[in-house]
GUROTOR-163434 format. One record per residue (C-alpha): x, y negated, z negated; residue number from 1. Coordinates in steps of 0.25 Angstrom, whole numbers. Layout:
# residues N
<atom><c1>X</c1><c2>Y</c2><c3>Z</c3><pamar>NUM</pamar></atom>
...
END
This chain:
# residues 300
<atom><c1>0</c1><c2>0</c2><c3>0</c3><pamar>1</pamar></atom>
<atom><c1>11</c1><c2>-9</c2><c3>-4</c3><pamar>2</pamar></atom>
<atom><c1>18</c1><c2>-6</c2><c3>10</c3><pamar>3</pamar></atom>
<atom><c1>5</c1><c2>-9</c2><c3>17</c3><pamar>4</pamar></atom>
<atom><c1>3</c1><c2>-22</c2><c3>9</c3><pamar>5</pamar></atom>
<atom><c1>18</c1><c2>-26</c2><c3>12</c3><pamar>6</pamar></atom>
<atom><c1>16</c1><c2>-23</c2><c3>27</c3><pamar>7</pamar></atom>
<atom><c1>3</c1><c2>-32</c2><c3>27</c3><pamar>8</pamar></atom>
<atom><c1>10</c1><c2>-43</c2><c3>20</c3><pamar>9</pamar></atom>
<atom><c1>21</c1><c2>-43</c2><c3>31</c3><pamar>10</pamar></atom>
<atom><c1>11</c1><c2>-43</c2><c3>42</c3><pamar>11</pamar></atom>
<atom><c1>4</c1><c2>-55</c2><c3>36</c3><pamar>12</pamar></atom>
<atom><c1>17</c1><c2>-62</c2><c3>35</c3><pamar>13</pamar></atom>
<atom><c1>20</c1><c2>-59</c2><c3>49</c3><pamar>14</pamar></atom>
<atom><c1>6</c1><c2>-64</c2><c3>54</c3><pamar>15</pamar></atom>
<atom><c1>8</c1><c2>-76</c2><c3>46</c3><pamar>16</pamar></atom>
<atom><c1>21</c1><c2>-79</c2><c3>52</c3><pamar>17</pamar></atom>
<atom><c1>16</c1><c2>-77</c2><c3>66</c3><pamar>18</pamar></atom>
<atom><c1>4</c1><c2>-87</c2><c3>63</c3><pamar>19</pamar></atom>
<atom><c1>14</c1><c2>-97</c2><c3>58</c3><pamar>20</pamar></atom>
<atom><c1>23</c1><c2>-95</c2><c3>70</c3><pamar>21</pamar></atom>
<atom><c1>12</c1><c2>-96</c2><c3>80</c3><pamar>22</pamar></atom>
<atom><c1>15</c1><c2>-105</c2><c3>92</c3><pamar>23</pamar></atom>
<atom><c1>9</c1><c2>-119</c2><c3>92</c3><pamar>24</pamar></atom>
<atom><c1>3</c1><c2>-124</c2><c3>104</c3><pamar>25</pamar></atom>
<atom><c1>12</c1><c2>-130</c2><c3>114</c3><pamar>26</pamar></atom>
<atom><c1>13</c1><c2>-144</c2><c3>120</c3><pamar>27</pamar></atom>
<atom><c1>14</c1><c2>-144</c2><c3>132</c3><pamar>28</pamar></atom>
<atom><c1>3</c1><c2>-133</c2><c3>132</c3><pamar>29</pamar></atom>
<atom><c1>6</c1><c2>-120</c2><c3>139</c3><pamar>30</pamar></atom>
<atom><c1>5</c1><c2>-121</c2><c3>154</c3><pamar>31</pamar></atom>
<atom><c1>7</c1><c2>-136</c2><c3>153</c3><pamar>32</pamar></atom>
<atom><c1>21</c1><c2>-142</c2><c3>154</c3><pamar>33</pamar></atom>
<atom><c1>24</c1><c2>-157</c2><c3>152</c3><pamar>34</pamar></atom>
<atom><c1>24</c1><c2>-159</c2><c3>167</c3><pamar>35</pamar></atom>
<atom><c1>10</c1><c2>-153</c2><c3>168</c3><pamar>36</pamar></atom>
<atom><c1>5</c1><c2>-161</c2><c3>157</c3><pamar>37</pamar></atom>
<atom><c1>11</c1><c2>-174</c2><c3>163</c3><pamar>38</pamar></atom>
<atom><c1>4</c1><c2>-170</c2><c3>176</c3><pamar>39</pamar></atom>
<atom><c1>-9</c1><c2>-168</c2><c3>169</c3><pamar>40</pamar></atom>
<atom><c1>-8</c1><c2>-182</c2><c3>163</c3><pamar>41</pamar></atom>
<atom><c1>-5</c1><c2>-188</c2><c3>177</c3><pamar>42</pamar></atom>
<atom><c1>-17</c1><c2>-181</c2><c3>182</c3><pamar>43</pamar></atom>
<atom><c1>-26</c1><c2>-187</c2><c3>171</c3><pamar>44</pamar></atom>
<atom><c1>-27</c1><c2>-174</c2><c3>164</c3><pamar>45</pamar></atom>
<atom><c1>-36</c1><c2>-168</c2><c3>175</c3><pamar>46</pamar></atom>
<atom><c1>-37</c1><c2>-153</c2><c3>174</c3><pamar>47</pamar></atom>
<atom><c1>-46</c1><c2>-146</c2><c3>184</c3><pamar>48</pamar></atom>
<atom><c1>-47</c1><c2>-133</c2><c3>177</c3><pamar>49</pamar></atom>
<atom><c1>-56</c1><c2>-135</c2><c3>164</c3><pamar>50</pamar></atom>
<atom><c1>-51</c1><c2>-123</c2><c3>157</c3><pamar>51</pamar></atom>
<atom><c1>-37</c1><c2>-127</c2><c3>159</c3><pamar>52</pamar></atom>
<atom><c1>-40</c1><c2>-141</c2><c3>154</c3><pamar>53</pamar></atom>
<atom><c1>-47</c1><c2>-136</c2><c3>142</c3><pamar>54</pamar></atom>
<atom><c1>-36</c1><c2>-127</c2><c3>138</c3><pamar>55</pamar></atom>
<atom><c1>-26</c1><c2>-138</c2><c3>140</c3><pamar>56</pamar></atom>
<atom><c1>-35</c1><c2>-147</c2><c3>130</c3><pamar>57</pamar></atom>
<atom><c1>-32</c1><c2>-137</c2><c3>119</c3><pamar>58</pamar></atom>
<atom><c1>-18</c1><c2>-135</c2><c3>123</c3><pamar>59</pamar></atom>
<atom><c1>-15</c1><c2>-150</c2><c3>123</c3><pamar>60</pamar></atom>
<atom><c1>-18</c1><c2>-152</c2><c3>108</c3><pamar>61</pamar></atom>
<atom><c1>-4</c1><c2>-146</c2><c3>105</c3><pamar>62</pamar></atom>
<atom><c1>1</c1><c2>-158</c2><c3>112</c3><pamar>63</pamar></atom>
<atom><c1>-6</c1><c2>-168</c2><c3>102</c3><pamar>64</pamar></atom>
<atom><c1>5</c1><c2>-165</c2><c3>92</c3><pamar>65</pamar></atom>
<atom><c1>17</c1><c2>-166</c2><c3>102</c3><pamar>66</pamar></atom>
<atom><c1>27</c1><c2>-177</c2><c3>98</c3><pamar>67</pamar></atom>
<atom><c1>28</c1><c2>-181</c2><c3>113</c3><pamar>68</pamar></atom>
<atom><c1>18</c1><c2>-192</c2><c3>115</c3><pamar>69</pamar></atom>
<atom><c1>17</c1><c2>-190</c2><c3>130</c3><pamar>70</pamar></atom>
<atom><c1>12</c1><c2>-176</c2><c3>127</c3><pamar>71</pamar></atom>
<atom><c1>4</c1><c2>-179</c2><c3>115</c3><pamar>72</pamar></atom>
<atom><c1>-3</c1><c2>-192</c2><c3>118</c3><pamar>73</pamar></atom>
<atom><c1>-1</c1><c2>-194</c2><c3>133</c3><pamar>74</pamar></atom>
<atom><c1>-5</c1><c2>-180</c2><c3>137</c3><pamar>75</pamar></atom>
<atom><c1>-12</c1><c2>-172</c2><c3>126</c3><pamar>76</pamar></atom>
<atom><c1>-21</c1><c2>-183</c2><c3>121</c3><pamar>77</pamar></atom>
<atom><c1>-23</c1><c2>-190</c2><c3>134</c3><pamar>78</pamar></atom>
<atom><c1>-27</c1><c2>-177</c2><c3>141</c3><pamar>79</pamar></atom>
<atom><c1>-37</c1><c2>-173</c2><c3>129</c3><pamar>80</pamar></atom>
<atom><c1>-43</c1><c2>-187</c2><c3>129</c3><pamar>81</pamar></atom>
<atom><c1>-44</c1><c2>-187</c2><c3>144</c3><pamar>82</pamar></atom>
<atom><c1>-52</c1><c2>-174</c2><c3>145</c3><pamar>83</pamar></atom>
<atom><c1>-61</c1><c2>-177</c2><c3>133</c3><pamar>84</pamar></atom>
<atom><c1>-64</c1><c2>-191</c2><c3>139</c3><pamar>85</pamar></atom>
<atom><c1>-67</c1><c2>-185</c2><c3>152</c3><pamar>86</pamar></atom>
<atom><c1>-77</c1><c2>-176</c2><c3>145</c3><pamar>87</pamar></atom>
<atom><c1>-69</c1><c2>-164</c2><c3>152</c3><pamar>88</pamar></atom>
<atom><c1>-68</c1><c2>-155</c2><c3>139</c3><pamar>89</pamar></atom>
<atom><c1>-80</c1><c2>-145</c2><c3>136</c3><pamar>90</pamar></atom>
<atom><c1>-85</c1><c2>-144</c2><c3>122</c3><pamar>91</pamar></atom>
<atom><c1>-77</c1><c2>-131</c2><c3>119</c3><pamar>92</pamar></atom>
<atom><c1>-64</c1><c2>-138</c2><c3>123</c3><pamar>93</pamar></atom>
<atom><c1>-67</c1><c2>-150</c2><c3>115</c3><pamar>94</pamar></atom>
<atom><c1>-71</c1><c2>-142</c2><c3>102</c3><pamar>95</pamar></atom>
<atom><c1>-58</c1><c2>-133</c2><c3>104</c3><pamar>96</pamar></atom>
<atom><c1>-50</c1><c2>-146</c2><c3>105</c3><pamar>97</pamar></atom>
<atom><c1>-56</c1><c2>-152</c2><c3>93</c3><pamar>98</pamar></atom>
<atom><c1>-53</c1><c2>-140</c2><c3>85</c3><pamar>99</pamar></atom>
<atom><c1>-39</c1><c2>-139</c2><c3>90</c3><pamar>100</pamar></atom>
<atom><c1>-37</c1><c2>-154</c2><c3>86</c3><pamar>101</pamar></atom>
<atom><c1>-43</c1><c2>-151</c2><c3>72</c3><pamar>102</pamar></atom>
<atom><c1>-33</c1><c2>-140</c2><c3>70</c3><pamar>103</pamar></atom>
<atom><c1>-22</c1><c2>-149</c2><c3>74</c3><pamar>104</pamar></atom>
<atom><c1>-27</c1><c2>-159</c2><c3>63</c3><pamar>105</pamar></atom>
<atom><c1>-27</c1><c2>-148</c2><c3>53</c3><pamar>106</pamar></atom>
<atom><c1>-13</c1><c2>-144</c2><c3>57</c3><pamar>107</pamar></atom>
<atom><c1>1</c1><c2>-149</c2><c3>54</c3><pamar>108</pamar></atom>
<atom><c1>4</c1><c2>-164</c2><c3>59</c3><pamar>109</pamar></atom>
<atom><c1>18</c1><c2>-161</c2><c3>64</c3><pamar>110</pamar></atom>
<atom><c1>24</c1><c2>-174</c2><c3>69</c3><pamar>111</pamar></atom>
<atom><c1>11</c1><c2>-181</c2><c3>67</c3><pamar>112</pamar></atom>
<atom><c1>5</c1><c2>-181</c2><c3>81</c3><pamar>113</pamar></atom>
<atom><c1>-4</c1><c2>-169</c2><c3>79</c3><pamar>114</pamar></atom>
<atom><c1>-15</c1><c2>-175</c2><c3>70</c3><pamar>115</pamar></atom>
<atom><c1>-16</c1><c2>-189</c2><c3>76</c3><pamar>116</pamar></atom>
<atom><c1>-17</c1><c2>-184</c2><c3>90</c3><pamar>117</pamar></atom>
<atom><c1>-27</c1><c2>-173</c2><c3>86</c3><pamar>118</pamar></atom>
<atom><c1>-36</c1><c2>-184</c2><c3>80</c3><pamar>119</pamar></atom>
<atom><c1>-34</c1><c2>-192</c2><c3>93</c3><pamar>120</pamar></atom>
<atom><c1>-39</c1><c2>-181</c2><c3>101</c3><pamar>121</pamar></atom>
<atom><c1>-50</c1><c2>-178</c2><c3>91</c3><pamar>122</pamar></atom>
<atom><c1>-55</c1><c2>-192</c2><c3>94</c3><pamar>123</pamar></atom>
<atom><c1>-57</c1><c2>-189</c2><c3>108</c3><pamar>124</pamar></atom>
<atom><c1>-64</c1><c2>-176</c2><c3>104</c3><pamar>125</pamar></atom>
<atom><c1>-73</c1><c2>-184</c2><c3>96</c3><pamar>126</pamar></atom>
<atom><c1>-76</c1><c2>-194</c2><c3>107</c3><pamar>127</pamar></atom>
<atom><c1>-80</c1><c2>-182</c2><c3>116</c3><pamar>128</pamar></atom>
<atom><c1>-91</c1><c2>-179</c2><c3>106</c3><pamar>129</pamar></atom>
<atom><c1>-95</c1><c2>-193</c2><c3>105</c3><pamar>130</pamar></atom>
<atom><c1>-97</c1><c2>-194</c2><c3>120</c3><pamar>131</pamar></atom>
<atom><c1>-104</c1><c2>-181</c2><c3>121</c3><pamar>132</pamar></atom>
<atom><c1>-107</c1><c2>-174</c2><c3>108</c3><pamar>133</pamar></atom>
<atom><c1>-102</c1><c2>-159</c2><c3>107</c3><pamar>134</pamar></atom>
<atom><c1>-99</c1><c2>-157</c2><c3>93</c3><pamar>135</pamar></atom>
<atom><c1>-109</c1><c2>-153</c2><c3>83</c3><pamar>136</pamar></atom>
<atom><c1>-112</c1><c2>-162</c2><c3>71</c3><pamar>137</pamar></atom>
<atom><c1>-104</c1><c2>-153</c2><c3>62</c3><pamar>138</pamar></atom>
<atom><c1>-92</c1><c2>-153</c2><c3>72</c3><pamar>139</pamar></atom>
<atom><c1>-93</c1><c2>-168</c2><c3>72</c3><pamar>140</pamar></atom>
<atom><c1>-94</c1><c2>-170</c2><c3>57</c3><pamar>141</pamar></atom>
<atom><c1>-82</c1><c2>-161</c2><c3>56</c3><pamar>142</pamar></atom>
<atom><c1>-74</c1><c2>-170</c2><c3>66</c3><pamar>143</pamar></atom>
<atom><c1>-78</c1><c2>-182</c2><c3>58</c3><pamar>144</pamar></atom>
<atom><c1>-73</c1><c2>-176</c2><c3>46</c3><pamar>145</pamar></atom>
<atom><c1>-60</c1><c2>-172</c2><c3>53</c3><pamar>146</pamar></atom>
<atom><c1>-58</c1><c2>-186</c2><c3>58</c3><pamar>147</pamar></atom>
<atom><c1>-60</c1><c2>-192</c2><c3>45</c3><pamar>148</pamar></atom>
<atom><c1>-51</c1><c2>-182</c2><c3>38</c3><pamar>149</pamar></atom>
<atom><c1>-40</c1><c2>-184</c2><c3>49</c3><pamar>150</pamar></atom>
<atom><c1>-40</c1><c2>-200</c2><c3>48</c3><pamar>151</pamar></atom>
<atom><c1>-40</c1><c2>-200</c2><c3>33</c3><pamar>152</pamar></atom>
<atom><c1>-28</c1><c2>-190</c2><c3>32</c3><pamar>153</pamar></atom>
<atom><c1>-19</c1><c2>-198</c2><c3>42</c3><pamar>154</pamar></atom>
<atom><c1>-6</c1><c2>-201</c2><c3>35</c3><pamar>155</pamar></atom>
<atom><c1>3</c1><c2>-202</c2><c3>47</c3><pamar>156</pamar></atom>
<atom><c1>2</c1><c2>-217</c2><c3>51</c3><pamar>157</pamar></atom>
<atom><c1>12</c1><c2>-216</c2><c3>62</c3><pamar>158</pamar></atom>
<atom><c1>7</c1><c2>-223</c2><c3>75</c3><pamar>159</pamar></atom>
<atom><c1>16</c1><c2>-224</c2><c3>87</c3><pamar>160</pamar></atom>
<atom><c1>30</c1><c2>-220</c2><c3>88</c3><pamar>161</pamar></atom>
<atom><c1>39</c1><c2>-223</c2><c3>101</c3><pamar>162</pamar></atom>
<atom><c1>43</c1><c2>-208</c2><c3>102</c3><pamar>163</pamar></atom>
<atom><c1>32</c1><c2>-200</c2><c3>96</c3><pamar>164</pamar></atom>
<atom><c1>20</c1><c2>-210</c2><c3>101</c3><pamar>165</pamar></atom>
<atom><c1>7</c1><c2>-210</c2><c3>93</c3><pamar>166</pamar></atom>
<atom><c1>3</c1><c2>-203</c2><c3>81</c3><pamar>167</pamar></atom>
<atom><c1>-8</c1><c2>-213</c2><c3>76</c3><pamar>168</pamar></atom>
<atom><c1>-15</c1><c2>-204</c2><c3>67</c3><pamar>169</pamar></atom>
<atom><c1>-24</c1><c2>-215</c2><c3>60</c3><pamar>170</pamar></atom>
<atom><c1>-28</c1><c2>-221</c2><c3>74</c3><pamar>171</pamar></atom>
<atom><c1>-31</c1><c2>-207</c2><c3>80</c3><pamar>172</pamar></atom>
<atom><c1>-40</c1><c2>-204</c2><c3>68</c3><pamar>173</pamar></atom>
<atom><c1>-47</c1><c2>-217</c2><c3>70</c3><pamar>174</pamar></atom>
<atom><c1>-50</c1><c2>-214</c2><c3>84</c3><pamar>175</pamar></atom>
<atom><c1>-56</c1><c2>-200</c2><c3>80</c3><pamar>176</pamar></atom>
<atom><c1>-65</c1><c2>-208</c2><c3>70</c3><pamar>177</pamar></atom>
<atom><c1>-69</c1><c2>-218</c2><c3>80</c3><pamar>178</pamar></atom>
<atom><c1>-74</c1><c2>-208</c2><c3>90</c3><pamar>179</pamar></atom>
<atom><c1>-82</c1><c2>-201</c2><c3>79</c3><pamar>180</pamar></atom>
<atom><c1>-87</c1><c2>-215</c2><c3>74</c3><pamar>181</pamar></atom>
<atom><c1>-93</c1><c2>-217</c2><c3>88</c3><pamar>182</pamar></atom>
<atom><c1>-100</c1><c2>-204</c2><c3>88</c3><pamar>183</pamar></atom>
<atom><c1>-115</c1><c2>-206</c2><c3>85</c3><pamar>184</pamar></atom>
<atom><c1>-116</c1><c2>-192</c2><c3>80</c3><pamar>185</pamar></atom>
<atom><c1>-106</c1><c2>-196</c2><c3>69</c3><pamar>186</pamar></atom>
<atom><c1>-115</c1><c2>-200</c2><c3>57</c3><pamar>187</pamar></atom>
<atom><c1>-114</c1><c2>-210</c2><c3>46</c3><pamar>188</pamar></atom>
<atom><c1>-107</c1><c2>-201</c2><c3>36</c3><pamar>189</pamar></atom>
<atom><c1>-97</c1><c2>-198</c2><c3>46</c3><pamar>190</pamar></atom>
<atom><c1>-95</c1><c2>-212</c2><c3>50</c3><pamar>191</pamar></atom>
<atom><c1>-93</c1><c2>-216</c2><c3>35</c3><pamar>192</pamar></atom>
<atom><c1>-82</c1><c2>-205</c2><c3>34</c3><pamar>193</pamar></atom>
<atom><c1>-75</c1><c2>-211</c2><c3>47</c3><pamar>194</pamar></atom>
<atom><c1>-76</c1><c2>-225</c2><c3>41</c3><pamar>195</pamar></atom>
<atom><c1>-69</c1><c2>-220</c2><c3>28</c3><pamar>196</pamar></atom>
<atom><c1>-58</c1><c2>-213</c2><c3>36</c3><pamar>197</pamar></atom>
<atom><c1>-55</c1><c2>-226</c2><c3>43</c3><pamar>198</pamar></atom>
<atom><c1>-54</c1><c2>-233</c2><c3>30</c3><pamar>199</pamar></atom>
<atom><c1>-44</c1><c2>-223</c2><c3>25</c3><pamar>200</pamar></atom>
<atom><c1>-35</c1><c2>-227</c2><c3>36</c3><pamar>201</pamar></atom>
<atom><c1>-38</c1><c2>-241</c2><c3>38</c3><pamar>202</pamar></atom>
<atom><c1>-31</c1><c2>-243</c2><c3>24</c3><pamar>203</pamar></atom>
<atom><c1>-22</c1><c2>-230</c2><c3>23</c3><pamar>204</pamar></atom>
<atom><c1>-18</c1><c2>-225</c2><c3>10</c3><pamar>205</pamar></atom>
<atom><c1>-4</c1><c2>-224</c2><c3>15</c3><pamar>206</pamar></atom>
<atom><c1>1</c1><c2>-238</c2><c3>17</c3><pamar>207</pamar></atom>
<atom><c1>4</c1><c2>-239</c2><c3>32</c3><pamar>208</pamar></atom>
<atom><c1>2</c1><c2>-251</c2><c3>40</c3><pamar>209</pamar></atom>
<atom><c1>-4</c1><c2>-248</c2><c3>54</c3><pamar>210</pamar></atom>
<atom><c1>3</c1><c2>-253</c2><c3>66</c3><pamar>211</pamar></atom>
<atom><c1>-3</c1><c2>-245</c2><c3>77</c3><pamar>212</pamar></atom>
<atom><c1>-18</c1><c2>-250</c2><c3>78</c3><pamar>213</pamar></atom>
<atom><c1>-24</c1><c2>-240</c2><c3>68</c3><pamar>214</pamar></atom>
<atom><c1>-33</c1><c2>-251</c2><c3>62</c3><pamar>215</pamar></atom>
<atom><c1>-40</c1><c2>-253</c2><c3>75</c3><pamar>216</pamar></atom>
<atom><c1>-42</c1><c2>-238</c2><c3>77</c3><pamar>217</pamar></atom>
<atom><c1>-47</c1><c2>-237</c2><c3>63</c3><pamar>218</pamar></atom>
<atom><c1>-57</c1><c2>-248</c2><c3>65</c3><pamar>219</pamar></atom>
<atom><c1>-64</c1><c2>-241</c2><c3>77</c3><pamar>220</pamar></atom>
<atom><c1>-72</c1><c2>-231</c2><c3>70</c3><pamar>221</pamar></atom>
<atom><c1>-77</c1><c2>-241</c2><c3>60</c3><pamar>222</pamar></atom>
<atom><c1>-81</c1><c2>-251</c2><c3>72</c3><pamar>223</pamar></atom>
<atom><c1>-88</c1><c2>-239</c2><c3>79</c3><pamar>224</pamar></atom>
<atom><c1>-95</c1><c2>-234</c2><c3>67</c3><pamar>225</pamar></atom>
<atom><c1>-100</c1><c2>-248</c2><c3>64</c3><pamar>226</pamar></atom>
<atom><c1>-105</c1><c2>-249</c2><c3>79</c3><pamar>227</pamar></atom>
<atom><c1>-114</c1><c2>-236</c2><c3>76</c3><pamar>228</pamar></atom>
<atom><c1>-121</c1><c2>-244</c2><c3>64</c3><pamar>229</pamar></atom>
<atom><c1>-114</c1><c2>-236</c2><c3>54</c3><pamar>230</pamar></atom>
<atom><c1>-115</c1><c2>-244</c2><c3>41</c3><pamar>231</pamar></atom>
<atom><c1>-120</c1><c2>-258</c2><c3>39</c3><pamar>232</pamar></atom>
<atom><c1>-112</c1><c2>-271</c2><c3>36</c3><pamar>233</pamar></atom>
<atom><c1>-113</c1><c2>-269</c2><c3>21</c3><pamar>234</pamar></atom>
<atom><c1>-108</c1><c2>-254</c2><c3>22</c3><pamar>235</pamar></atom>
<atom><c1>-96</c1><c2>-258</c2><c3>31</c3><pamar>236</pamar></atom>
<atom><c1>-93</c1><c2>-270</c2><c3>22</c3><pamar>237</pamar></atom>
<atom><c1>-92</c1><c2>-261</c2><c3>10</c3><pamar>238</pamar></atom>
<atom><c1>-83</c1><c2>-251</c2><c3>18</c3><pamar>239</pamar></atom>
<atom><c1>-74</c1><c2>-262</c2><c3>22</c3><pamar>240</pamar></atom>
<atom><c1>-74</c1><c2>-268</c2><c3>8</c3><pamar>241</pamar></atom>
<atom><c1>-68</c1><c2>-254</c2><c3>3</c3><pamar>242</pamar></atom>
<atom><c1>-56</c1><c2>-255</c2><c3>12</c3><pamar>243</pamar></atom>
<atom><c1>-47</c1><c2>-265</c2><c3>5</c3><pamar>244</pamar></atom>
<atom><c1>-47</c1><c2>-256</c2><c3>-8</c3><pamar>245</pamar></atom>
<atom><c1>-39</c1><c2>-246</c2><c3>0</c3><pamar>246</pamar></atom>
<atom><c1>-27</c1><c2>-256</c2><c3>0</c3><pamar>247</pamar></atom>
<atom><c1>-23</c1><c2>-251</c2><c3>-14</c3><pamar>248</pamar></atom>
<atom><c1>-19</c1><c2>-258</c2><c3>-26</c3><pamar>249</pamar></atom>
<atom><c1>-23</c1><c2>-273</c2><c3>-25</c3><pamar>250</pamar></atom>
<atom><c1>-11</c1><c2>-276</c2><c3>-34</c3><pamar>251</pamar></atom>
<atom><c1>-2</c1><c2>-272</c2><c3>-23</c3><pamar>252</pamar></atom>
<atom><c1>-9</c1><c2>-282</c2><c3>-13</c3><pamar>253</pamar></atom>
<atom><c1>2</c1><c2>-288</c2><c3>-4</c3><pamar>254</pamar></atom>
<atom><c1>13</c1><c2>-283</c2><c3>-12</c3><pamar>255</pamar></atom>
<atom><c1>13</c1><c2>-268</c2><c3>-8</c3><pamar>256</pamar></atom>
<atom><c1>17</c1><c2>-263</c2><c3>6</c3><pamar>257</pamar></atom>
<atom><c1>7</c1><c2>-252</c2><c3>6</c3><pamar>258</pamar></atom>
<atom><c1>-4</c1><c2>-261</c2><c3>2</c3><pamar>259</pamar></atom>
<atom><c1>0</c1><c2>-271</c2><c3>13</c3><pamar>260</pamar></atom>
<atom><c1>0</c1><c2>-259</c2><c3>23</c3><pamar>261</pamar></atom>
<atom><c1>-14</c1><c2>-255</c2><c3>19</c3><pamar>262</pamar></atom>
<atom><c1>-19</c1><c2>-270</c2><c3>20</c3><pamar>263</pamar></atom>
<atom><c1>-13</c1><c2>-271</c2><c3>34</c3><pamar>264</pamar></atom>
<atom><c1>-21</c1><c2>-259</c2><c3>38</c3><pamar>265</pamar></atom>
<atom><c1>-34</c1><c2>-263</c2><c3>32</c3><pamar>266</pamar></atom>
<atom><c1>-33</c1><c2>-277</c2><c3>38</c3><pamar>267</pamar></atom>
<atom><c1>-30</c1><c2>-272</c2><c3>52</c3><pamar>268</pamar></atom>
<atom><c1>-42</c1><c2>-262</c2><c3>51</c3><pamar>269</pamar></atom>
<atom><c1>-51</c1><c2>-273</c2><c3>46</c3><pamar>270</pamar></atom>
<atom><c1>-46</c1><c2>-282</c2><c3>57</c3><pamar>271</pamar></atom>
<atom><c1>-49</c1><c2>-271</c2><c3>68</c3><pamar>272</pamar></atom>
<atom><c1>-63</c1><c2>-269</c2><c3>62</c3><pamar>273</pamar></atom>
<atom><c1>-66</c1><c2>-284</c2><c3>61</c3><pamar>274</pamar></atom>
<atom><c1>-62</c1><c2>-287</c2><c3>76</c3><pamar>275</pamar></atom>
<atom><c1>-69</c1><c2>-275</c2><c3>81</c3><pamar>276</pamar></atom>
<atom><c1>-82</c1><c2>-279</c2><c3>74</c3><pamar>277</pamar></atom>
<atom><c1>-81</c1><c2>-294</c2><c3>76</c3><pamar>278</pamar></atom>
<atom><c1>-79</c1><c2>-291</c2><c3>91</c3><pamar>279</pamar></atom>
<atom><c1>-91</c1><c2>-282</c2><c3>92</c3><pamar>280</pamar></atom>
<atom><c1>-105</c1><c2>-285</c2><c3>97</c3><pamar>281</pamar></atom>
<atom><c1>-111</c1><c2>-274</c2><c3>89</c3><pamar>282</pamar></atom>
<atom><c1>-118</c1><c2>-279</c2><c3>76</c3><pamar>283</pamar></atom>
<atom><c1>-115</c1><c2>-265</c2><c3>70</c3><pamar>284</pamar></atom>
<atom><c1>-100</c1><c2>-267</c2><c3>72</c3><pamar>285</pamar></atom>
<atom><c1>-100</c1><c2>-281</c2><c3>66</c3><pamar>286</pamar></atom>
<atom><c1>-105</c1><c2>-276</c2><c3>53</c3><pamar>287</pamar></atom>
<atom><c1>-91</c1><c2>-272</c2><c3>50</c3><pamar>288</pamar></atom>
<atom><c1>-87</c1><c2>-287</c2><c3>50</c3><pamar>289</pamar></atom>
<atom><c1>-91</c1><c2>-291</c2><c3>36</c3><pamar>290</pamar></atom>
<atom><c1>-84</c1><c2>-280</c2><c3>30</c3><pamar>291</pamar></atom>
<atom><c1>-71</c1><c2>-281</c2><c3>38</c3><pamar>292</pamar></atom>
<atom><c1>-71</c1><c2>-296</c2><c3>35</c3><pamar>293</pamar></atom>
<atom><c1>-73</c1><c2>-294</c2><c3>21</c3><pamar>294</pamar></atom>
<atom><c1>-62</c1><c2>-284</c2><c3>20</c3><pamar>295</pamar></atom>
<atom><c1>-52</c1><c2>-292</c2><c3>27</c3><pamar>296</pamar></atom>
<atom><c1>-55</c1><c2>-304</c2><c3>18</c3><pamar>297</pamar></atom>
<atom><c1>-53</c1><c2>-295</c2><c3>6</c3><pamar>298</pamar></atom>
<atom><c1>-39</c1><c2>-292</c2><c3>11</c3><pamar>299</pamar></atom>
<atom><c1>-34</c1><c2>-307</c2><c3>12</c3><pamar>300</pamar></atom>
END
């Protein structure tokens, strides 16, 4: 019996080692070298064989974590976005792509590209459901929860670097939230969760001064939620009034670099909301103005 148990243990260890050593998806994908992918881009991602295109959709997700921005951003993201915006992908392919991207978000971050680019492509997936609904209510609710969890969890604030290109985790998460906020099937409770996720990064706990346009991207979900008539003026004003408290200890005001970084971010966010609301002809969007104005005054 002991010999059998020992043999079983050795087998389990071997199986575990094989699982750990399982090859990861390749980029470029099998059957596609760099030259072929560059040709695909020059041809505006036209693939006449739908089955071959749908297989490539899933294979290209491996390139979303590639350190080469030409592969990651210029080919993988652009191809996936183009096919989705053309309405070229059937629902089973969209669902499989979504689930692959969820798995990427649950996986290791590596050099810091995998998660933000999964979020960016998920924004495009969310857009397809907004244009022509294909998710069930439960699937959509799960996506809102995923997007909220992603945005509130971002702690890598790197934006653009000359060699590696974009990471931009906060902005990509805001794009995902924006597409969801535009979807009429997303309800008020879900919009409230989206707004709170925005607040978490409008004044991030980790003191980081945004320099890559993040506040404008964060403002978009709020502006679009307001355009849908979510919350009245008093409710928005109360939401804005809570933001300055996120700056931290008032005794450190103007004497602490972390406090100043958070103030910088909040002022930039409020300015983006204010400009967006003030230039809108939509009365519902303009309900944001009193709260944004009062919050800006509180920061003087």
